[in-house]
C-alpha positions as CSV (number, residue, x, y, z in Angstrom):
1,M,39.8,-49.5,108.4
2,E,37.1,-47.1,109.5
3,Q,36.2,-44.5,106.8
4,Y,35.8,-40.8,107.2
5,E,32.3,-39.6,107.8
6,P,31.4,-36.0,106.9
7,D,30.2,-33.7,109.6
8,R,26.5,-32.9,109.5
9,L,27.1,-29.4,108.5
10,S,28.1,-29.1,104.8
11,P,31.5,-27.4,104.3
12,A,29.9,-25.7,101.3
13,Q,27.4,-24.1,103.6
14,V,30.1,-23.1,106.0
15,A,32.2,-21.6,103.2
16,A,29.2,-19.7,101.8
17,M,28.5,-18.2,105.2
18,R,32.2,-17.4,105.7
19,R,32.4,-15.7,102.3
20,S,29.5,-13.5,103.2
21,F,31.6,-11.8,105.8
22,T,34.8,-11.3,103.8
23,N,36.0,-10.4,100.4
24,G,39.0,-12.5,99.6
25,R,40.5,-15.3,101.6
26,A,42.1,-14.5,105.0
27,A,44.5,-17.4,104.6
28,L,46.0,-15.9,101.5
29,T,46.8,-12.6,103.3
30,R,49.9,-14.4,104.5
31,R,51.1,-14.7,100.9
32,S,51.8,-10.9,101.0
33,M,54.0,-11.6,104.0
34,L,56.2,-13.9,102.0
35,R,57.8,-10.9,100.4
36,A,59.0,-9.7,103.8
37,S,59.8,-13.3,104.9
38,A,61.9,-14.5,102.0
39,G,62.7,-11.4,100.0
40,G,62.6,-8.3,102.2
41,A,65.0,-9.6,104.7
42,L,67.4,-10.7,102.0
43,A,67.2,-7.5,100.1
44,A,67.7,-5.4,103.1
45,G,70.9,-7.0,104.2
46,G,71.7,-10.3,102.6
47,L,72.2,-13.5,104.7
48,G,73.5,-11.5,107.6
49,T,70.1,-10.1,108.0
50,L,68.5,-13.5,107.8
51,S,70.9,-14.8,110.5
52,A,70.0,-11.8,112.7
53,C,66.3,-12.6,112.5
54,G,66.9,-16.2,113.3
55,I,67.5,-18.1,110.0
56,P,71.0,-19.3,109.7
57,A,72.5,-20.1,106.3
58,A,71.9,-23.7,105.3
59,G,75.0,-25.8,105.6
60,R,74.3,-29.1,107.3
61,S,73.5,-32.3,105.5
62,K,70.0,-33.9,105.6
63,G,69.0,-36.1,108.4
64,G,66.8,-35.2,111.3
65,V,67.2,-36.3,114.9
66,S,64.5,-38.6,116.3
67,A,63.5,-38.9,119.9
68,E,61.8,-41.6,122.0
69,D,58.3,-41.8,120.5
70,H,55.6,-41.5,123.2
71,S,52.7,-41.9,120.7
72,A,51.6,-45.3,122.1
73,K,51.2,-44.1,125.7
74,E,50.4,-40.4,125.0
75,K,47.3,-40.2,122.8
76,T,48.0,-36.6,121.6
77,V,49.5,-34.7,118.8
78,S,50.5,-31.0,118.7
79,F,49.8,-29.3,115.3
80,S,50.9,-25.8,114.5
81,N,49.3,-24.2,111.4
82,W,48.6,-20.9,109.6
83,T,45.4,-19.0,110.5
84,E,42.2,-19.8,108.5
85,Y,43.8,-22.9,107.1
86,M,41.4,-25.6,108.5
87,D,37.7,-26.4,108.2
88,V,35.5,-25.1,111.0
89,D,31.8,-25.5,111.8
90,D,29.2,-22.7,112.0
91,S,30.1,-21.9,115.5
92,G,33.7,-21.2,114.5
93,K,34.9,-23.2,117.5
94,H,35.2,-26.7,116.2
95,H,37.2,-28.4,113.4
96,P,35.1,-31.2,112.0
97,T,37.9,-33.2,110.4
98,L,40.2,-33.0,113.4
99,E,37.4,-34.2,115.6
100,Q,36.7,-37.1,113.2
101,F,40.4,-38.0,113.4
102,T,40.2,-38.1,117.2
103,K,37.0,-40.1,117.2
104,R,38.6,-42.7,115.0
105,T,42.0,-42.9,116.6
106,G,41.6,-41.7,120.1
107,V,44.4,-39.2,119.5
108,K,43.5,-35.7,120.6
109,V,44.8,-32.9,118.5
110,K,46.2,-29.8,120.1
111,Y,45.6,-27.5,117.2
112,T,47.2,-24.0,117.3
113,E,47.0,-21.3,114.7
114,D,50.3,-19.7,115.6
115,I,51.9,-19.3,112.2
116,N,51.5,-15.9,110.7
117,D,54.8,-15.5,108.9
118,N,57.5,-18.0,108.0
119,N,60.4,-16.1,109.5
120,E,58.5,-15.1,112.6
121,F,57.5,-18.7,113.3
122,F,61.0,-19.9,112.6
123,G,62.3,-17.4,115.2
124,K,60.0,-19.1,117.8
125,I,61.3,-22.6,117.2
126,K,64.9,-22.0,116.1
127,P,66.5,-21.9,119.6
128,Q,65.1,-25.3,120.5
129,L,66.0,-26.8,117.1
130,A,69.5,-25.4,117.2
131,A,70.0,-26.8,120.7
132,G,68.6,-30.2,119.8
133,Q,65.5,-29.8,122.0
134,D,61.8,-30.5,121.6
135,T,59.9,-27.5,120.2
136,G,56.7,-28.7,121.9
137,R,55.2,-29.3,118.4
138,D,54.8,-32.6,116.6
139,L,53.6,-31.2,113.2
140,I,54.2,-27.8,111.5
141,V,53.3,-26.3,108.2
142,L,55.9,-24.3,106.3
143,T,56.1,-22.8,102.8
144,D,58.4,-24.8,100.4
145,W,61.4,-22.5,100.5
146,L,61.6,-22.6,104.3
147,A,60.8,-26.3,104.4
148,A,63.8,-26.9,102.2
149,R,66.0,-24.9,104.5
150,L,64.9,-27.0,107.6
151,I,65.6,-30.2,105.7
152,R,69.0,-29.0,104.7
153,L,69.8,-28.0,108.2
154,G,68.8,-31.5,109.4
155,W,66.1,-30.1,111.7
156,V,63.1,-32.3,110.7
157,Q,62.6,-36.0,110.9
158,K,62.5,-38.5,108.1
159,L,59.0,-39.9,107.7
160,D,58.1,-43.6,108.2
161,P,56.3,-44.8,105.0
162,S,54.6,-47.6,106.9
163,N,52.5,-45.0,108.7
164,L,51.6,-43.1,105.5
165,P,49.9,-45.6,103.1
166,H,47.2,-43.1,101.9
167,A,49.7,-40.3,101.5
168,Y,52.1,-42.4,99.5
169,A,49.3,-43.7,97.3
170,N,47.3,-40.5,96.8
171,L,49.8,-37.7,96.6
172,S,49.3,-36.0,93.2
173,A,52.1,-36.6,90.7
174,Q,52.9,-32.9,90.3
175,F,53.9,-32.7,93.9
176,R,55.8,-36.0,94.3
177,S,59.4,-35.1,93.9
178,P,60.5,-31.5,94.5
179,D,64.2,-30.9,94.2
180,W,64.5,-30.0,97.9
181,D,62.9,-33.2,99.1
182,P,63.1,-35.9,96.4
183,G,60.5,-38.6,96.9
184,R,59.0,-36.7,99.8
185,A,61.1,-38.3,102.4
186,Y,60.7,-35.5,105.0
187,S,57.5,-33.7,104.0
188,Y,54.0,-34.0,102.5
189,V,52.0,-31.2,100.9
190,W,49.3,-29.6,103.0
191,Q,48.0,-27.5,100.1
192,G,49.2,-26.2,96.8
193,I,49.3,-22.6,95.7
194,S,49.1,-21.8,92.0
195,T,50.1,-18.6,90.2
196,V,47.9,-17.7,87.3
197,I,46.8,-14.7,85.2
198,A,43.6,-13.1,86.4
199,Y,41.7,-10.5,84.5
200,N,38.7,-8.2,84.7
201,K,36.6,-8.7,81.6
202,K,34.9,-5.3,81.9
203,A,38.2,-3.5,82.2
204,L,39.8,-5.4,79.3
205,D,36.9,-4.2,77.1
206,G,37.7,-6.7,74.3
207,V,41.5,-6.7,74.6
208,E,42.7,-10.2,74.3
209,V,45.1,-11.6,77.0
210,T,46.5,-15.1,76.7
211,S,50.1,-14.8,78.0
212,V,52.6,-13.0,80.2
213,S,53.9,-11.4,76.9
214,D,50.5,-9.7,76.5
215,L,50.8,-8.3,80.0
216,L,54.3,-6.9,79.4
217,D,54.0,-5.8,75.8
218,N,50.4,-4.9,74.7
219,P,50.2,-1.1,74.7
220,K,46.4,-1.2,75.2
221,L,47.1,-2.4,78.7
222,K,49.7,0.2,79.6
223,G,49.4,1.2,83.2
224,R,46.8,-1.4,83.9
225,V,48.9,-4.4,84.6
226,G,50.0,-5.9,88.0
227,F,52.7,-8.3,89.0
228,L,53.3,-9.9,92.4
229,S,55.9,-8.7,94.9
230,E,56.8,-12.3,95.6
231,M,59.9,-12.9,93.4
232,R,59.4,-16.6,92.7
233,D,55.9,-16.0,91.3
234,S,56.6,-12.9,89.1
235,V,60.0,-14.0,87.8
236,G,58.9,-17.6,87.5
237,M,56.0,-16.7,85.3
238,T,58.3,-14.5,83.2
239,L,60.8,-17.2,82.8
240,L,58.1,-19.6,81.6
241,D,57.0,-17.0,79.0
242,M,60.6,-16.8,77.8
243,G,60.7,-20.5,77.3
244,K,62.8,-21.2,80.4
245,D,61.9,-23.7,83.1
246,P,61.8,-22.2,86.6
247,A,62.9,-25.6,87.9
248,D,66.1,-25.4,85.8
249,F,67.4,-21.9,84.9
250,T,70.7,-20.1,85.0
251,A,71.8,-16.8,86.5
252,D,71.8,-15.4,83.0
253,D,68.2,-16.6,82.5
254,Y,67.2,-14.8,85.7
255,D,68.9,-11.6,84.7
256,A,67.1,-11.7,81.3
257,A,63.8,-12.1,83.1
258,I,64.6,-9.2,85.4
259,A,65.6,-7.1,82.4
260,R,62.3,-7.9,80.6
261,L,60.3,-6.9,83.7
262,Q,62.4,-3.7,84.1
263,K,61.6,-2.7,80.5
264,A,57.9,-3.0,81.3
265,V,58.4,-0.9,84.4
266,D,60.3,1.8,82.6
267,K,57.7,2.2,79.9
268,G,54.8,2.3,82.4
269,Q,53.3,-1.0,81.4
270,I,53.3,-2.4,84.9
271,R,51.2,-0.3,87.3
272,R,52.7,-1.8,90.4
273,F,54.0,-4.9,92.2
274,T,51.6,-6.0,95.0
275,G,51.0,-8.5,97.6
276,N,47.6,-9.8,98.3
277,D,46.1,-6.3,97.9
278,Y,46.0,-6.7,94.1
279,T,42.5,-8.1,94.6
280,S,41.1,-4.6,95.1
281,D,42.9,-3.3,92.0
282,L,41.5,-6.1,90.0
283,T,37.9,-5.8,91.1
284,S,37.9,-2.0,90.7
285,G,39.4,-2.3,87.2
286,D,42.6,-0.4,88.0
287,F,44.2,-3.7,86.9
288,A,42.8,-5.0,83.7
289,A,44.9,-8.1,84.2
290,C,47.6,-9.3,86.6
291,V,49.6,-12.2,87.9
292,A,47.5,-13.6,90.7
293,W,47.2,-16.4,93.3
294,A,44.6,-19.0,92.4
295,G,43.1,-19.1,95.9
296,D,42.1,-15.5,95.6
297,V,40.7,-15.9,92.1
298,V,38.3,-18.7,93.3
299,Q,36.8,-16.2,95.7
300,L,36.9,-13.2,93.4
301,K,35.1,-15.2,90.7
302,A,32.4,-16.1,93.2
303,D,31.9,-12.4,94.1
304,S,32.1,-10.9,90.6
305,P,31.1,-12.1,87.2
306,D,33.7,-9.8,85.6
307,I,36.7,-11.7,87.1
308,D,38.2,-14.7,85.5
309,F,41.6,-16.4,85.0
310,L,43.7,-18.2,82.4
311,I,46.6,-20.6,82.3
312,P,49.2,-19.5,79.7
313,D,50.3,-22.1,77.2
314,S,53.8,-21.6,78.6
315,G,52.6,-22.9,82.0
316,Y,52.2,-21.6,85.5
317,V,54.2,-21.6,88.8
318,T,53.1,-23.7,91.7
319,S,54.4,-23.6,95.3
320,T,53.3,-25.6,98.4
321,D,52.8,-25.4,102.1
322,N,54.1,-28.5,103.7
323,L,53.7,-30.8,106.7
324,L,56.9,-31.6,108.6
325,I,57.8,-33.2,111.9
326,P,60.5,-31.3,113.8
327,N,63.4,-33.0,115.5
328,K,62.7,-34.4,119.0
329,A,59.0,-34.3,118.5
330,R,57.4,-36.6,121.2
331,H,54.6,-38.0,119.1
332,K,56.0,-38.8,115.7
333,T,53.8,-41.7,114.9
334,N,50.6,-39.8,115.9
335,A,51.8,-36.9,113.6
336,E,52.3,-39.3,110.7
337,R,48.8,-40.8,111.3
338,L,47.3,-37.3,111.1
339,I,49.2,-36.5,107.9
340,D,47.9,-39.8,106.4
341,F,44.4,-39.0,107.5
342,Y,44.3,-35.9,105.3
343,Y,45.3,-37.9,102.3
344,E,42.1,-40.0,102.5
345,P,39.9,-38.6,99.8
346,K,36.9,-38.0,102.0
347,A,38.9,-36.0,104.6
348,A,40.7,-34.2,101.9
349,A,37.4,-33.2,100.2
350,E,36.0,-31.8,103.5
351,L,39.1,-29.7,103.9
352,A,39.2,-28.6,100.2
353,A,35.6,-27.6,100.2
354,Y,36.3,-25.1,103.0
355,I,39.7,-23.6,102.2
356,N,39.7,-23.7,98.3
357,Y,43.4,-24.2,97.8
358,V,44.9,-26.7,95.3
359,C,44.2,-30.1,96.8
360,P,47.2,-32.4,96.6
361,V,45.2,-35.6,96.9
362,D,44.4,-37.8,93.9
363,G,40.9,-39.3,93.9
364,V,39.3,-36.4,95.8
365,K,37.1,-35.1,93.0
366,A,34.2,-37.5,93.4
367,E,34.1,-37.0,97.2
368,L,34.3,-33.2,96.8
369,A,31.4,-33.3,94.3
370,K,29.2,-34.7,97.0
371,I,29.9,-31.6,99.1
372,D,30.3,-28.9,96.5
373,E,30.1,-29.7,92.8
374,D,31.3,-26.3,91.7
375,A,34.5,-26.7,93.7
376,A,35.0,-30.2,92.4
377,N,34.9,-28.9,88.8
378,N,37.1,-25.9,89.5
379,P,40.6,-26.6,88.1
380,L,42.1,-24.1,90.6
381,I,41.1,-26.5,93.3
382,I,41.3,-29.8,91.5
383,P,43.7,-29.4,88.6
384,D,42.9,-31.7,85.6
385,K,45.6,-33.6,83.9
386,A,46.2,-30.8,81.3
387,M,46.5,-28.2,84.0
388,A,48.7,-30.3,86.2
389,A,51.0,-30.9,83.2
390,K,51.6,-27.1,82.9
391,S,52.7,-26.8,86.6
392,H,56.2,-25.8,87.3
393,A,58.0,-25.3,90.6
394,F,60.6,-22.7,91.2
395,R,63.9,-24.4,91.9
396,S,65.7,-24.3,95.2
397,L,68.3,-21.5,95.5
398,S,71.6,-21.5,97.2
399,S,72.3,-19.0,99.9
400,K,74.3,-16.9,97.5
401,E,71.6,-17.0,94.9
402,E,68.9,-16.0,97.4
403,T,70.9,-12.9,98.3
404,E,71.7,-11.9,94.8
405,F,68.4,-12.7,93.2
406,E,66.3,-11.0,95.8
407,A,68.4,-7.9,95.8
408,K,67.9,-7.6,92.0
409,F,64.2,-8.1,92.4
410,A,64.0,-5.6,95.2
411,K,65.7,-3.0,93.0
412,L,63.2,-3.8,90.2
413,T,60.2,-3.3,92.4
414,G,61.5,-0.4,94.4
415,A,61.2,-2.4,97.7
């Protein structure tokens, strides 16, 4: 099989140029939207609100609906993704890895950056999916909680393992079997998103931070602590600190975590709950320490020597953005070939060097080191075994739990 050949322009050079124009990653701006996507809608009006904005309650069993596959005759694949979530060359007009895929396979990729928010995008494709029609897209990228919902609704197709040899072999163990898609029968990870503790060394001024307990309880940090407005991240990190597994917790455990956070709010320990905008608080020193997304920390560390991160001994929360093939897609095999391409270490390295998220591909480190040695040695991009072992996913929620849990979190944060 022909192997991937890196584009002449180093992604490290591209990333460096790109970083000179922006502070923080544009792609992670969408993380602040997840509060409105998953939480805000629920808090405002429960599942009725979700249904009104286009997301029905899950109720069907798994099992997507296939269509006649035109891949052999139609050498094309339509790929919808989030903005700033693909490598580009210095002109900003070409995606080197996609062009390499086309050169190798003859399959042209219609690549569209038309996902800005999970709910908003779902509203675009829901009428066709509900009617059993082709959405016009062969491959989409959705965050895990919404990917789980589509699978439960039976609106995505089961993948053919014979078309995914690299994906099957190289998917990192920590992502292999989420409770919403055991064995990855319907999805593969595009990128992982880790939740860690970030801190400003200058603002800490010698105060030691090693855990979420330090954030919540150390009086020397009063009013200088931040948590995220995404429920799964803030509550998940608090559950871990309490010795509970976010992948297996009860309603009582959840209430205890909320109560613990509420106590910190009431005594003024937590300055505020934020979306992606915590980055400015952290760099200015308004936050001495906070719960943060690893993709941001990679950039902040590059921009400021005062910023660093830690992984608590209790562990950290990880989520994923996932590749799925909608029902009735015309080019299922072509889509599977594209998924598999990004699980080849060389292609995965090219992508990771540019976007700096957690790469889900085993064996990528050596290839990434050829492009960007610092990135290859960064555990926020390539988790080592010790870090991967501390990774915990937040379990799937029932419709009732989503409504109740998000309402309680909204009350806590004042949303």
